[in-house]
C-alpha positions in Angstrom: 0.0 32.2 -9.2 -1.0 35.2 -8.0 -4.0 36.0 -6.0 -5.4 39.8 -5.2 -6.6 40.7 -2.3 -8.9 43.7 -2.2 -10.0 45.4 1.3 -12.9 47.6 0.1 -13.8 50.0 3.3 -13.7 53.7 3.2 -12.3 53.5 6.7 -9.5 51.2 6.6 -8.3 53.2 3.3 -8.3 56.4 5.3 -6.3 54.8 7.8 -9.0 55.1 10.4 -8.5 51.5 11.8 -6.2 48.6 11.0 -7.5 46.5 7.8 -8.1 43.0 9.5 -10.1 41.6 6.7 -6.8 41.5 3.9 -4.6 39.9 6.3 -7.4 37.3 7.2 -7.7 36.2 4.0 -4.0 36.4 3.4 -3.6 33.8 6.4 -6.6 31.6 5.5 -4.7 31.1 2.2 -1.4 30.5 3.4 -3.2 27.2 5.3 -5.3 26.1 2.4 -2.8 27.1 -0.6 -0.4 24.1 -0.9 1.1 25.6 -4.3 3.3 28.3 -4.5 1.2 31.6 -5.1 2.1 35.5 -4.6 -0.2 37.4 -2.8 -1.5 41.3 -4.3 -2.7 43.2 -1.5 -5.1 46.6 -2.1 -7.2 48.7 0.5 -9.3 51.2 -1.2 -12.5 53.0 -0.4 -16.2 52.3 -1.0 -17.9 53.1 -4.2 -18.6 51.6 -7.3 -16.1 53.3 -9.7 -13.3 53.0 -7.2 -14.2 49.1 -7.0 -15.0 48.6 -10.5 -11.2 50.3 -11.5 -9.5 48.3 -9.2 -11.1 45.1 -9.9 -10.9 45.8 -13.8 -7.0 46.7 -13.4 -6.1 43.3 -11.4 -7.7 41.0 -14.0 -7.1 43.2 -17.4 -3.5 44.9 -16.7 -2.3 42.6 -13.6 -3.9 39.7 -14.8 -4.2 38.0 -11.6 -5.7 34.4 -11.7 -8.0 35.2 -8.6 -9.6 38.3 -6.7 -10.5 38.1 -3.5 -12.4 40.9 -2.0 -13.7 42.1 1.4 -16.4 44.5 2.2 -18.9 46.8 0.6 -21.5 43.6 0.3 -24.1 44.8 2.7 -27.0 47.2 2.4 -25.5 50.3 3.9 -25.7 53.1 1.3 -21.8 53.0 0.5 -22.0 49.0 0.3 -21.9 49.0 -3.4 -19.1 45.8 -4.4 -22.0 44.0 -5.7 -22.9 46.8 -8.5 -19.4 47.4 -8.9 -19.0 43.5 -9.6 -21.8 43.7 -12.5 -19.8 46.2 -14.5 -16.8 43.9 -14.3 -17.6 40.6 -14.9 -18.3 39.0 -18.2 -20.0 36.0 -16.1 -21.3 35.5 -12.7 -21.2 32.6 -10.5 -24.2 33.2 -8.3 -23.7 29.9 -6.7 -20.7 31.4 -4.8 -23.0 34.0 -2.8 -25.6 30.9 -2.5 -23.2 29.0 -0.3 -21.9 31.7 1.7 -24.8 33.0 3.0 -26.0 29.8 3.6 -22.5 28.8 5.4 -22.9 32.0 7.5 -26.6 32.0 8.1 -25.6 28.9 10.6 -23.8 31.5 12.9 -25.7 34.7 12.1 -29.1 35.5 11.4 -28.1 38.7 9.5 -26.1 36.5 7.1 -29.4 37.0 4.6 -28.3 40.9 4.1 -25.2 39.6 2.5 -24.9 40.5 -1.1 -21.5 38.8 -2.5 -21.1 37.0 -5.5 -18.8 35.8 -7.9 -17.8 36.4 -11.5 -15.3 36.2 -14.1 -13.5 38.8 -15.8 -11.2 36.8 -18.5 -9.0 34.5 -16.8 -9.5 35.8 -13.4 -12.1 35.0 -11.1 -13.0 37.4 -8.6 -15.1 36.3 -5.5 -16.5 38.8 -2.9 -16.2 38.3 0.2 -17.7 40.0 3.8 -15.7 42.3 5.9 -15.5 40.1 9.2 -12.5 38.1 9.5 -14.7 35.4 11.1 -17.0 35.3 8.0 -14.1 35.6 5.8 -12.9 32.0 7.1 -16.6 30.8 7.3 -17.1 31.6 3.9 -13.5 30.9 1.9 -14.4 27.1 3.9 -17.6 27.0 2.2 -16.6 27.4 -1.3 -13.2 27.2 -1.3 -13.6 23.7 -2.5 -14.6 24.6 -6.0 -11.9 27.2 -6.3 -9.4 25.1 -8.1 -11.7 23.7 -10.6 -13.1 26.8 -11.3 -9.4 28.5 -12.1 -8.9 25.2 -14.3 -11.9 25.7 -16.6 -12.0 29.5 -17.0 -8.0 29.0 -17.8 -6.1 30.8 -15.0 -3.5 29.4 -13.0 -3.3 26.1 -11.4 -3.6 25.6 -7.6 -3.3 22.8 -5.5 -4.8 22.5 -1.9 -3.5 21.4 1.7 -6.1 18.3 1.9 -5.7 19.0 5.6 -7.3 22.0 5.5 -9.7 22.2 2.3 -10.1 19.1 -0.2 -10.5 20.2 -3.8 -12.9 19.0 -6.0 -11.5 18.4 -9.7 -14.2 15.7 -11.1 -12.9 12.9 -13.3 
C-alpha cells in the first residue's frame, strides 16, 4: 500500500513557510492505519496544470493506491485543485466532499466555501482535503471509515484501520 500526500501551496512550494499539511496527514494516517503503508510526499504550487500533471503521474505512473491532497479547494483565484481533479478523475465521488463540508461546518461557518471532492482514476482513490491541520483531522475522521472499502471496490491495495482510531466499514 502506497499513499500519496500532496500539498498544494504556492508559498510552501517556494519555501516561504513550512508545509504543515503534509506532516499532519502523515501523522493522522500513522495513527489510523494498522497495516503496512508507505508515504509518497510532494509539495507543489497551486494551478490547474501543476496539480493535473502530478495527480496523473501519481495514479498512472507511480500507481499509488490512495492520494490525499491538501490545499487549493477554496474560492481564491489560485485555488484550482477541484478544476484539476475534474481533468484527472474518471469517476467523481461527491459524497466525500459533502461529508467533509458537513463535518467542518460544526467547527467553522466558512466550511461552506470549501470545494473539496474525491474521485477515482484507475485503481487510485484521490481525496481533496483542506489545507489547515485541524481541518484535515476533522475531514479524515469523517470520511476515512469508507476509504478501505472504496479501495477494495476499485482494486487498489487493502488497508486495515486501527479500530481505536477509526472503524472501517466493509459491508457483508
